[in-house]
C-alpha positions in Angstrom: 123.2 99.5 94.0 120.1 101.5 93.0 116.9 99.6 94.0 113.6 100.9 95.3 110.5 98.9 96.5 107.4 100.9 97.0 103.8 100.1 97.9 101.1 102.7 97.5 98.0 103.9 95.8 97.8 105.7 92.5 96.8 109.3 93.2 95.1 109.7 89.8 94.8 107.8 86.5 98.2 107.4 84.8 99.3 109.6 82.0 100.0 107.3 79.0 102.0 108.4 76.0 103.3 106.6 72.9 106.7 107.6 71.6 107.1 108.1 67.9 109.7 106.7 65.5 111.1 103.3 64.5 111.4 102.0 68.1 108.1 103.4 69.4 107.3 102.5 73.0 104.6 103.2 75.6 105.5 105.6 78.5 103.4 105.7 81.6 103.7 108.5 84.2 101.9 108.2 87.5 102.2 109.1 91.2 102.1 106.7 94.1 100.9 107.9 97.6 103.2 105.8 99.9 102.2 105.9 103.6 105.0 106.9 106.0 105.8 104.5 108.8 104.7 105.4 112.2 102.1 107.8 113.3 102.2 110.3 116.2 99.4 110.0 118.7 96.2 111.5 117.3 97.9 112.5 114.0 96.5 111.6 110.6 98.4 109.2 108.4 100.9 111.0 106.2 102.2 109.9 102.9 104.9 110.7 100.4 103.9 111.3 96.8 106.4 109.6 94.5 106.7 110.4 90.8 106.9 107.2 88.8 107.6 106.4 85.2 107.4 103.0 83.4 108.3 102.0 79.8 107.4 99.2 77.4 105.7 96.2 78.8 105.4 97.7 82.3 103.8 100.8 80.8 101.4 98.7 78.9 100.4 96.9 82.1 99.8 100.3 83.8 97.8 101.5 80.7 95.6 98.4 80.8 95.0 97.8 84.5 95.9 100.8 86.6 93.5 103.5 87.7 93.2 106.0 90.5 93.1 104.4 94.0 94.6 101.1 92.9 97.2 99.8 95.4 100.4 98.6 93.7 103.8 97.2 94.7 106.5 98.6 92.4 110.2 97.6 92.2 112.5 99.8 90.3 115.3 102.4 90.5 115.8 106.1 91.1 116.6 108.1 88.1 117.6 111.8 88.1 117.7 114.1 85.2 117.3 117.7 84.1 115.9 119.9 81.3 115.7 123.6 80.5 112.1 124.9 80.7 110.5 127.5 78.4 111.9 130.3 80.6 115.4 129.1 80.1 115.8 127.8 83.7 117.3 124.4 84.4 114.9 122.1 86.2 116.1 119.0 88.0 113.9 115.9 88.2 113.8 112.7 90.3 111.6 109.8 89.3 111.4 106.1 90.2 111.5 104.0 87.1 109.0 101.1 87.7 110.6 97.9 86.4 108.4 95.3 88.2 104.7 96.0 89.0 102.3 93.9 91.0 98.8 94.3 92.4 98.9 94.8 96.2 95.3 93.8 96.7 92.4 91.9 95.2 90.1 93.5 92.6 87.3 93.3 95.1 89.2 95.5 97.7 90.2 98.0 95.0 86.6 98.3 93.8 85.5 98.8 97.4 88.1 101.5 97.9 87.1 103.3 94.8 83.4 103.2 95.7 84.3 104.5 99.2 86.5 107.3 97.6 83.6 108.3 95.3 81.3 108.7 98.3 83.8 111.2 99.7 83.7 113.2 96.5 86.8 111.4 95.0 89.0 114.3 95.7 92.0 114.6 97.9 93.4 118.0 98.6 96.4 119.0 100.6 97.6 116.0 102.7 96.8 112.4 102.1 93.5 111.6 103.7 92.0 108.7 101.7 90.0 106.3 103.8 91.6 102.9 104.5 90.6 100.1 102.2 88.3 97.6 103.8 89.8 94.2 104.3 87.6 91.4 102.9 86.9 88.4 105.0 87.8 86.0 102.2 91.2 87.2 101.0 91.9 84.1 98.9 94.1 82.4 101.5 93.2 79.2 103.3 93.1 79.3 107.1 95.4 76.6 108.5 94.0 75.2 111.8 96.4 75.6 114.8 96.6 71.8 115.4 98.1 71.2 112.0 101.3 73.3 112.7 103.1 70.2 114.0 102.7 68.5 110.6 104.1 71.3 108.5 107.7 70.7 107.3 108.6 74.4 107.4 107.3 75.5 110.8 
């Protein structure tokens, strides 16, 4: 089985291309910064930068809605490949093919994150050091009072 589930932020605006020919399709290439689990005492959060590619409808979704800083949940598969570069050397590649893509936060949080990133110059160099996205008080979920737990059929 080859299945990957990732949640992370886009490190830059996606690279969108349109293939040529009879069966033309949209191809989106992008990179997700995925936080690593655990943090050593006093250490900064670290992240892995995952190369992603999506095709067709998923690429159209990325083209229309995705931008630098947006937090996404992507389900897909690992795909390896190789090509010969202009110097005649064989180059091996590993990408995650994004097959299902969902927003991982509300538009309000994404906008707040982007505004915050702009105030820091909007640039990230070296390690992953983006500020954490602020959590809104109204996240769209209803708070259930504690006393109602006894009435819920699935508790």
